[in-house]
N, C-alpha and C positions, 0 to 999 in steps of 0.2 A: 306244771308240770307237765308234758308233754303226755296227750296219747296215744297217739304215735311208737312213739319209743315205747322201746320194750324195757318189760321189765326185770328186773334178777331174773329172779328163776329162768326165763325166756335165754337172756342174755348166757346164765349159766351150761345151759343144755348145746346151745349153738357150739361153746368151749368147748363144752363132752365131747359133741361131735367133731372136733378139729383137732381131737386132742384125749380120748376113753382109756391114755393112762400117767398125767396133771394127776397127783395125790393134791392137791391143793384146790381144785375141781368139781375132784371128788368129794372131797372134805366139804368142801360150798354147797357140791346139791343136801346132801348128809342132812347136812346142817337143814339148810330151808328147807325141805321139808320131813323136817325131825314133829316141829307142832302138826302138820296138817294130815301128817301121813307116816305114820313111824315104821310101819312095815316095808314100805318103801327108804324110809331114811337106812334102814338095816342094813335092807341088800347093799348100800353105796357105801356102807360100814363093813362090812362085810369082803367088797373087796379090798376096803386099807386095808383091814386086817393082813388080806392073803393077798395081796399083791408090794404093798407097800407098808409091813410090818417093821420099817421104824418113822412111819411117821405119826409123831406120839401124840399129839393133838390127839387122832380118833383112839385112842383108849380109855376117855378116860366117858368122855359121849355117847360110847356105844356099851361100856358097862350102864351107866342110869339108863336108858334106852330097857337092856337087859334089866334092870329093873323093876324098870314100866311094866316091862311084858313078863315081872314073875319073876324068873329064872333067876334066881339069886345066885345058884349053882356056878351058873357058865359065866354071870358078869365080876362074882371072885376070878373066876381064873383071868379073864379078861384084863384086872387091875392086876393082877400080880404079875401076865406079862409088861401090860406098859406098866407096871413102876420096874421091872427087869432093863426095857426100853430105855425107857429115861433116863434113867443113872446112866445107863452106859453111854448116849449119850451128852450126859451131865449135864440134863435141863433138872436140873434140882426145886422149883419150882410146881412145876410141872410133875415133878413126884412126888412131892408133900401134899397135895393134891388130889395123885391117888391114891398116897396111904389113908386119908382124910376117909375116901367113899369106900376103902376095903375097912376099915375098920366101920364105921356106917352097913355097910353091907354084912361083914363080921357081926353086927347090935355092939360091935367094938367102946360103941362115939358113948364118952361119961356124960356128955354137957347135956344141958338144960336147951330143946329144940323151942 
């Protein structure tokens, strides 16, 4: 690996500077920060939810992050909104994952984990 090559985060930040409205770049930044800086990741997810509400991929991860913050009521709302958006977009796999996440959030998952 070339030590002078920019890392993925640096590349994403450069793309974000070029176009701070690109939902894919915002989503990629949120994903990149999720493990190490969940508060910063949440800021990017909030931007997606506010400015790109039709970006289906946001809802599952934003909900999981909220659950991680102990904000189950907010997570439930994000999952419910995501279900509407994903079904409207015809993204049934995403809708299924969101339904499972919602059920889990509500304590309705009866499977042994």
